[in-house]
DODRENDO-399155 format. One record per residue (C-alpha): x, y, z. Coordinates in steps of 0.02 Angstrom, whole numbers, padded with zeros to 5 digits, always signed. Example, Ala and Ser with C-alpha at 12.3 -4.5 7.8 and 13.67 -1.06 7.14 Angstrom:
+00615-00225+00390 +00684-00053+00357 
This chain:
-04533+17064+05377 -04530+16970+05540 -04382+16957+05657 -04336+16784+05598 -04331+16831+05414 -04225+16983+05452 -04101+16875+05547 -04088+16755+05400 -04056+16900+05284 -03915+16961+05397 -03838+16787+05399 -03848+16773+05208 -03766+16943+05185 -03631+16899+05311 -03598+16735+05223 -03588+16825+05056 -03469+16954+05128 -03356+16820+05201 -03351+16724+05036 -03310+16885+04943 -03167+16921+05062 -03104+16743+05042 -03117+16755+04853 -03025+16921+04855 -02889+16849+04966 -02878+16695+04858 -02865+16804+04703 -02724+16903+04782 -02630+16743+04826 -02658+16670+04654 -02596+16831+04577 -02443+16831+04690 -02409+16649+04651 -02420+16682+04464 -02302+16830+04484 -02177+16721+04577 -02187+16585+04444 -02163+16712+04304 -02017+16792+04396 -01936+16622+04420 -01956+16581+04235 -01882+16748+04183 -01733+16720+04298 -01710+16544+04232 -01706+16609+04053 -01586+16749+04107 -01467+16630+04193 -01472+16508+04048 -01425+16645+03925 -01295+16709+04045 -01197+16552+04085 -01231+16431+03942 -01123+16526+03814 -00981+16533+03941 -00996+16348+03980 -00997+16304+03796 -00865+16431+03745 -00990+16519+03632 -00971+16696+03569 -01153+16711+03518 -01228+16884+03519 -01402+16821+03562 -01372+16829+03750 -01471+16951+03855 -01306+17028+03910 -01165+17072+03793 -00998+16981+03807 -00919+17121+03906 -01049+17105+04044 -01045+16915+04037 -00856+16912+04055 -00863+17038+04196 -00994+16936+04288 -00899+16774+04257 -00731+16843+04317 -00812+16924+04469 -00898+16762+04514 -00739+16664+04486 -00636+16782+04592 -00763+16760+04732 -00745+16571+04720 -00556+16589+04710 -00554+16692+04869 -00662+16561+04953 -00540+16426+04896 -00396+16526+04971 -00490+16544+05135 -00517+16356+05135 -00332+16321+05110 -00330+16295+04919 -00186+16406+04862 -00185+16448+04674 -00021+16406+04586 +00071+16500+04450 +00020+16455+04274 +00123+16311+04205 +00143+16334+04019 +00104+16188+03907 +00014+16071+04028 -00160+16126+03969 -00215+16148+04150 -00288+16297+04243 -00148+16305+04372 -00183+16480+04436 -00371+16450+04449 -00424+16599+04346 -00534+16503+04227 -00408+16508+04084 -00285+16378+04020 -00105+16420+03972 -00145+16606+03956 +00000+16724+03917 +00111+16575+03876 +00224+16602+03726 +00208+16477+03585 +00371+16391+03542 +00439+16409+03368 +00359+16284+03250 +00460+16131+03205 +00343+16083+03063 +00225+16173+02947 +00219+16361+02951 +00317+16462+03080 +00224+16506+03240 +00173+16688+03247 +00202+16696+03435 +00359+16622+03511 +00468+16637+03664 +00606+16761+03621 +00714+16695+03762 +00717+16526+03673 +00709+16577+03489 +00792+16711+03383 +00702+16735+03218 +00790+16805+03064 +00725+16841+02889 +00826+16838+02726 +00784+16913+02556 +00901+16984+02424 +00882+17076+02258 +00741+17184+02324 +00673+17343+02244 +00565+17492+02282 +00395+17421+02240 +00238+17349+02316 +00315+17175+02318 +00444+17231+02446 +00303+17299+02554 +00217+17129+02547 +00376+17041+02598 +00404+17160+02743 +00224+17135+02798 +00253+16946+02799 +00409+16975+02904 +00309+17083+03024 +00169+16954+03032 +00293+16822+03090 +00382+16942+03207 +00551+16931+03120 +00680+17006+03239 +00826+17030+03121 +00821+17057+02933 +00967+17010+02820 +00980+17077+02641 +01118+16987+02543 +01140+17130+02421 +01057+17230+02282 +00932+17350+02358 +00970+17503+02250 +00907+17453+02078 +00792+17603+02059 +00775+17702+02221 +00880+17647+02369 +00817+17788+02480 +00637+17731+02458 +00688+17552+02499 +00774+17607+02660 +00623+17713+02705 +00508+17564+02676 +00618+17454+02784 +00615+17579+02927 +00428+17606+02916 +00409+17419+02949 +00527+17423+03098 +00685+17365+03009 +00818+17492+03055 +01006+17497+03077 +00978+17414+03245 +00910+17252+03173 +00946+17249+02984 +01104+17197+02893 +01137+17245+02713 +01278+17164+02615 +01338+17263+02465 +01282+17200+02294 +01339+17243+02119 +01193+17365+02100 +01226+17451+02267 +01329+17601+02320 +01467+17553+02440 +01450+17724+02521 +01264+17697+02555 +01298+17526+02631 +01436+17594+02743 +01321+17734+02801 +01187+17606+02844 +01312+17496+02937 +01396+17645+03023 +01562+17574+02965 +01706+17628+02855 +01707+17460+02765 +01581+17366+02659 +01633+17201+02737 +01662+17130+02910 +01569+17077+03066 +01394+17144+03103 +01311+17124+03274 +01153+17195+03350 +01136+17252+03529 +00974+17156+03558 +01055+16990+03505 +01224+17013+03589 +01317+16847+03609 +01182+16758+03508 +01208+16810+03327 +01352+16872+03221 +01346+16908+03034 +01501+16919+02925 +01476+17022+02767 +01586+16985+02618 +01608+17113+02479 +01634+17012+02319 +01640+17173+02216 +01818+17205+02271 +01968+17093+02302 +01916+16956+02422 +02025+16805+02381 +02139+16720+02507 +02278+16847+02480 +02168+17000+02504 +02162+17113+02658 +01974+17079+02664 +02002+16892+02687 +02128+16920+02826 +02010+17037+02919 +01863+16918+02901 +01970+16771+02954 +02022+16859+03113 +01844+16912+03153 +01767+16741+03120 +01897+16647+03220 +01885+16763+03371 +01695+16773+03371 +01609+16698+03525 +01430+16720+03464 +01314+16571+03473 +01258+16576+03290 +01363+16641+03146 +01314+16668+02964 +01418+16726+02816 +01329+16848+02699 +01382+16877+02519 +01294+16939+02363 +01387+16846+02225 +01368+16661+02274 +01502+16534+02313 +01377+16395+02272 +01242+16403+02137 +01168+16296+02000 +01188+16358+01822 +01087+16517+01806 +01114+16695+01746 +01266+16717+01858 +01406+16591+01890 +01489+16556+02060 +01611+16687+02124 +01757+16566+02113 +01821+16578+02292 +01737+16428+02370 +01900+16336+02403 +01967+16491+02491 +01820+16525+02606 +01738+16357+02639 +01879+16294+02753 +01870+16459+02849 +01683+16441+02872 +01704+16266+02943 +01850+16310+03057 +01755+16462+03120 +01593+16362+03150 +01489+16461+03026 +01310+16396+03024 +01258+16449+02851 +01307+16553+02699 +01173+16675+02642 +01190+16724+02457 +01088+16806+02318 +01129+16879+02144 +01035+16744+02049 +00852+16792+02059 +00784+16627+02122 +00787+16513+02275 +00917+16377+02301 +00967+16274+02452 +01116+16159+02469 +01194+16056+02607 +01379+16050+02568 +01453+15921+02688 +01345+15981+02832 +01351+16169+02795 +01200+16259+02722 +01229+16366+02568 +01076+16458+02506 +01034+16577+02364 +00897+16695+02424 +00876+16811+02274 +00687+16809+02293 +00658+16996+02305 +00538+17078+02183 +00656+17167+02064 +00609+17023+01948 +00446+16929+01970 +00365+16772+01904 +00432+16715+01736 +00559+16858+01735 +00655+16774+01876 +00815+16684+01828 +00811+16507+01756 +00880+16352+01840 +00985+16274+01703 +01045+16130+01811 +01006+16048+01977 +01182+16024+02046 +01340+16118+02090 +01503+16021+02075 +01408+15859+02099 +01310+15921+02250 +01123+15910+02228 +01016+16065+02251 +00900+16006+02390 +00770+16135+02340 +00780+16246+02187 +00633+16361+02145 +00613+16499+02016 +00462+16604+01971 +00416+16625+02155 +00459+16782+02254 +00457+16773+02442 +00556+16780+02604 +00653+16649+02700 +00629+16639+02888 +00750+16548+03003 +00723+16514+03189 +00881+16496+03291 +00854+16385+03442 +00929+16459+03601 +00883+16317+03719 +01049+16225+03730 +01215+16314+03743 +01306+16152+03698 +01221+16126+03531 +01154+16228+03387 +00991+16195+03299 +00888+16298+03178 +00735+16272+03071 +00688+16374+02917 +00550+16404+02790 +00538+16486+02620 +00370+16576+02608 +00303+16643+02445 +00202+16803+02423 +00041+16710+02465 +00115+16654+02631 +00131+16475+02572 +00277+16367+02630 +00375+16309+02478 +00525+16239+02571 +00563+16187+02750 +00734+16138+02818 +00828+16117+02981 +01005+16093+03042 +01082+16030+03203 +01262+16037+03262 +01313+15955+03426 
């Protein structure tokens, strides 16, 4: 091989070497570029799965992260933005309930705001206890599973005070009281009026009183609610000591809302039990003393009257008798006054919301709910 051929060979090898280096370098760059593109695509998919469910309000479990991590990331990111807003002079406000705006800039709308008591439909489960006092009424109860269902309904709707207009000791009064207490209805928030199937001694023990009649108040509802139990099993006409005591208590009471509670009813349609006969004695007292309603039982059915602006109701819807065993409704009036709603064959509980918004007026709204949590009656009353 001559010198010239050898030189050409060297040049060819050098050229080949340079091209190989360039190809290797190009391959490395192409590989790096492909890695960057793949990484970008993976991150795009990650971010889409991360933020899209939050933006759409989805609770899908198909995200790469579980909801706990998503919420943590979202809140952390939002707090960072919130701090930046504060640094830039945007000061978060306190949450304003009911305006459906995110006033405090935490990504939520109307959070921790109490729902007002319902004015239509079914009662609201959550409500502002500073503006609403919720009571439940059911009489002629018994120690059975039906009572448990009624107490569970009362718990579901956060009933604050339970009123039993008599007859809780048909079979086992101790079991009834135990069931009440296991559902949070104790002497501190439950009134029991004595019925014809009850022991006066047991009722007095429950009320921590030496009488089966008189005013009942609860510490948690001081100045807001007073109940006046009437014992129609003993003398209670206008000449009786009971009437005089009740008259004095009703007239001197300063509570916002006042209800009379009696087992044997003043007002009822024709059914198994007639009226107690003392309407003319007590009705004027109720009106003079600004009683808001008369809560009765004894007839095992549901009745509601408006007697010249005053609600009289029969709430004997406990489960001592059920379905077709409940008492018949043999008429639809009492002394010419129409029964606004009369129902038999349906057990349930009545819930009444007392509106505490305006000290100068009184307003309440109520519902009768059956054992399936269906509203069978709705009513309201306003007094200026």
